[in-house]
C-alpha positions in Angstrom: 14.1 -7.3 -14.9 13.9 -10.9 -15.7 11.6 -12.8 -16.1 12.3 -14.8 -12.6 12.1 -11.6 -11.0 9.0 -10.5 -12.1 6.7 -13.9 -11.6 8.6 -16.2 -9.6 7.8 -14.7 -6.3 6.6 -16.1 -3.1 3.0 -14.2 -3.4 1.8 -16.3 -6.1 2.7 -19.3 -3.7 0.5 -17.9 -1.6 -2.1 -17.5 -3.7 -1.7 -21.3 -4.6 -2.4 -22.3 -0.8 -5.3 -20.2 -0.6 -6.8 -22.5 -3.2 -5.4 -25.7 -2.0 -7.0 -25.0 1.6 -10.4 -24.5 0.2 -10.3 -28.4 -0.4 -10.7 -28.8 3.7 -14.0 -29.7 5.1 -16.0 -26.7 6.6 -17.1 -26.6 10.1 -19.7 -24.2 9.8 -23.1 -25.7 9.3 -24.2 -22.4 7.2 -22.6 -21.7 3.8 -19.3 -20.2 3.7 -19.9 -18.9 -0.4 -16.1 -20.0 -0.7 -16.3 -19.1 -4.5 -17.0 -15.5 -3.9 -13.5 -15.6 -2.0 -11.7 -17.7 -4.7 -13.1 -15.4 -7.2 -11.9 -12.3 -5.5 -8.4 -14.1 -4.9 -8.3 -14.8 -8.5 -8.6 -11.2 -9.4 -6.0 -10.4 -7.0 -3.8 -12.6 -8.7 -4.6 -11.4 -12.3 -3.7 -7.9 -11.0 -0.7 -9.0 -9.9 0.4 -10.5 -13.1 -0.5 -7.4 -14.9 1.3 -5.1 -12.5 4.3 -7.6 -12.8 4.4 -7.3 -16.4 4.3 -3.3 -16.6 6.2 -2.0 -13.5 9.4 -1.1 -14.7 11.1 -0.3 -10.7 12.1 -3.3 -8.6 11.7 -1.6 -5.6 7.9 -0.6 -6.6 7.3 -4.0 -8.0 8.5 -5.3 -4.5 6.3 -3.0 -2.6 3.4 -4.0 -4.6 3.7 -8.0 -4.1 4.7 -7.3 -0.6 1.5 -5.6 -0.1 -0.5 -8.6 -2.4 1.5 -10.7 -0.1 -0.3 -9.4 3.1 -3.5 -9.7 1.8 -3.2 -13.4 0.8 -1.9 -14.1 4.2 -4.8 -12.2 5.8 -7.1 -14.3 3.4 -5.5 -17.7 4.6 -5.8 -16.8 8.3 -9.3 -15.2 8.1 -10.6 -18.6 6.1 -8.9 -21.5 8.4 -9.7 -19.1 11.5 -13.9 -19.1 10.7 -14.7 -21.6 7.9 -12.2 -24.5 8.3 -12.0 -24.2 12.1 -14.5 -22.5 13.6 -12.2 -20.9 16.3 -13.7 -17.4 16.0 -17.6 -17.2 16.7 -19.2 -17.2 13.1 -22.2 -14.2 14.2 -18.8 -11.9 15.0 -16.7 -13.0 12.5 -18.2 -14.4 9.1 -15.8 -16.5 6.5 -14.4 -13.8 4.0 -16.5 -15.2 1.2 -19.6 -14.4 3.2 -18.2 -10.9 3.4 -17.3 -10.5 -0.5 -20.9 -11.8 -1.2 -22.2 -8.9 0.8 -20.2 -6.2 -0.8 -21.6 -7.4 -4.3 -25.1 -7.2 -3.0 -24.7 -4.1 -1.2 -22.7 -2.2 -3.7 -25.0 0.5 -4.8 -25.7 1.3 -1.2 -21.7 1.7 -0.4 -20.9 3.5 -3.5 -23.9 6.4 -2.4 -22.3 6.3 1.1 -18.6 6.9 -0.1 -19.9 9.8 -1.8 -21.4 11.1 0.9 -18.6 11.1 3.1 -15.8 11.8 0.5 -18.0 15.1 -0.4 -18.3 16.1 3.1 -14.6 15.4 3.2 -13.8 17.4 0.2 -15.8 20.3 1.3 -14.5 20.9 4.6 -10.9 19.9 4.1 -10.8 21.9 0.7 -12.3 24.8 2.3 -9.9 24.7 5.4 -6.9 25.1 3.3 -8.2 27.8 0.9 -8.5 29.9 4.1 -5.7 28.4 6.2 -2.9 29.0 3.4 -3.1 32.6 2.7 -3.6 33.5 6.1 -0.7 31.7 7.3 1.4 33.4 4.6 0.0 36.5 5.7 0.5 35.8 9.6 3.6 34.1 9.3 5.5 36.8 7.1 5.3 39.4 10.3 7.5 38.0 13.0 5.3 39.5 15.7 1.8 38.5 14.7 3.3 35.2 13.7 4.5 34.4 17.0 1.6 35.4 18.7 -0.8 33.4 16.0 1.4 30.2 16.7 0.2 30.1 20.4 -3.3 30.7 19.6 -3.3 28.0 16.8 -1.7 25.6 19.0 -4.3 26.4 21.9 -7.1 26.2 19.6 -6.2 23.4 17.6 -5.7 21.3 21.0 -9.2 21.4 21.5 -11.1 18.2 19.7 -13.4 19.4 17.1 -15.8 16.7 17.8 -16.9 18.6 20.8 -18.2 21.4 18.7 -20.7 18.7 17.0 -23.3 19.9 19.8 -22.8 23.4 19.0 -23.1 23.0 15.4 -26.6 20.9 15.5 -27.9 23.8 17.2 -26.7 26.6 15.1 -26.5 24.9 11.5 -29.4 23.9 9.8 -28.5 20.4 8.7 -26.2 17.6 10.1 -24.4 17.8 6.9 -23.3 21.2 7.1 -22.1 20.2 11.0 -20.1 17.4 9.7 -18.5 19.8 6.8 -17.6 22.1 9.9 -16.2 19.9 12.1 -14.0 18.4 9.2 -12.9 22.3 8.4 -12.0 22.8 12.1 -9.5 19.9 12.2 -8.0 20.9 9.0 -7.8 24.4 9.3 -5.5 24.6 12.6 -3.1 22.0 11.3 -2.5 23.9 7.8 -2.5 27.3 9.7 0.1 26.4 12.1 2.1 24.2 9.4 2.1 27.1 6.9 3.0 29.9 9.7 5.7 27.5 11.0 6.8 27.0 7.1 7.2 30.9 6.4 9.0 32.2 9.8 11.8 29.0 8.8 12.7 30.2 5.4 16.3 30.7 4.7 16.9 34.1 5.4 19.2 34.4 2.4 16.2 33.5 0.3 14.3 36.3 1.8 17.2 39.0 1.7 17.7 37.8 -2.0 14.5 38.7 -3.3 14.2 42.0 -1.1 17.6 43.2 -3.6 15.9 42.4 -6.2 12.9 44.6 -5.4 10.3 41.6 -5.7 6.5 42.5 -5.0 4.9 41.7 -1.4 2.4 39.9 -3.4 5.0 37.9 -5.4 7.1 37.4 -2.7 4.2 35.6 -0.8 3.0 33.4 -3.2 6.2 33.1 -5.6 9.0 32.7 -3.0 7.4 32.0 0.5 4.8 29.4 -0.5 6.9 27.3 -2.4 9.7 27.3 0.4 7.2 26.5 2.9 5.2 23.8 1.1 6.8 20.9 3.2 5.5 22.2 6.3 2.2 23.1 4.8 1.6 19.4 3.5 2.9 18.0 7.2 -0.4 20.1 8.5 -2.6 19.0 5.5 -1.7 15.4 6.0 -2.6 15.8 9.7 -5.5 17.2 8.8 -6.6 14.6 6.4 -5.9 12.0 8.9 -7.9 13.4 11.8 -11.0 14.5 9.5 -11.7 10.7 8.3 -11.5 10.1 12.3 -14.0 12.9 13.1 -16.0 12.3 10.0 -16.8 8.6 10.6 -17.4 9.5 14.4 -20.0 12.4 13.3 -21.5 10.3 11.2 -22.2 7.5 13.6 -23.9 9.8 15.9 -26.7 11.1 14.0 -26.2 10.8 10.0 -28.0 9.6 7.6 -25.8 8.5 5.1 -22.1 8.2 4.7 -19.3 5.0 5.8 -19.7 6.0 9.2 -23.7 5.4 9.1 -23.3 2.3 7.4 -21.4 0.6 10.0 -23.2 1.9 12.8 -26.6 1.5 11.4 -25.9 -2.2 10.9 -23.8 -3.2 13.8 -26.9 -1.9 15.8 -28.9 -4.9 14.0 -26.0 -7.2 15.1 -25.3 -7.6 11.5 -21.6 -8.1 11.7 -21.2 -9.0 8.2 -22.2 -5.6 6.8 -20.0 -4.2 10.0 -16.9 -6.1 8.5 -18.0 -5.0 4.6 -18.0 -1.2 5.8 -14.7 -1.3 8.2 -13.2 -2.7 4.8 -14.2 -0.1 2.7 -13.3 2.6 5.1 -9.9 1.3 5.1 -9.8 1.1 1.3 -10.8 4.6 0.8 -8.6 6.0 3.1 -5.6 4.2 1.6 -6.6 5.3 -1.9 -7.2 9.2 -0.9 -4.1 8.8 1.0 -2.1 7.4 -2.2 -3.7 10.3 -4.1 -2.6 13.1 -1.7 1.2 11.7 -1.4 1.2 11.4 -5.3 0.1 15.1 -5.5 3.0 16.4 -2.6 5.3 14.5 -4.5 4.9 16.2 -7.7 4.6 19.7 -6.2 7.7 19.0 -4.0 9.9 17.2 -6.9 12.4 20.0 -6.7 13.2 18.9 -3.6 14.5 15.7 -5.0 
């Protein structure tokens, strides 16, 4: 790519626009902490320049600068609607500089809550996958068992896992174990259903060829059926991951003493909407990062289908 293609982008003009609107007078009586917002935008701009120099594919660069452009547009609209024109209520919608300042002050606290939430997600999610995938391979391999198990999985998977929280609280020793149990249920049924669907839809010619070669049943399941079913398995995993974050945040808002959901609920109860917005932003960032990692793993494991 040429220098023009890499650096002469609309996104850089948006960065300059954001800096220029800082010279407009503030309508708010309280401090807007505009310096924090400016340093945040400068950090994004520096990252954009570095990425523009390193990325080789135009498509990837276009995607990245489009995302950054959206962030700049949001910052501009946010600043104008709060600090500069006070269109929104300051108590409910603080200016971006105040939010970024609060993020820096609560960094340690936020990090602890992120670790708590991710730990629960990983425990319940990985446990569900470890159990659901082998079980789905076995049930899907048997046409009779697979047909019956599919309807059972659809029935049980249709029940929202969050309704089990009262039973989990009554039966399990800690709220963390209840949360892991809910995440397990949210992931188990989609992954089980996706695995069975993938196995039952494997090309019959592939199965017949393996039988002709007298392949061992264990090899048949894990070396032939599993790779052929990966696409359907990942659909179930992706569904389970999305639902897991929703359920975990909801569960943490009910009775947890840590986690991102607890962070948001705790401060919203006290009317601290600056920290509430910080929590919402952090939840979004964490979900995007985990989804990105998940998609990279999926693309790597399914690279043979490209």
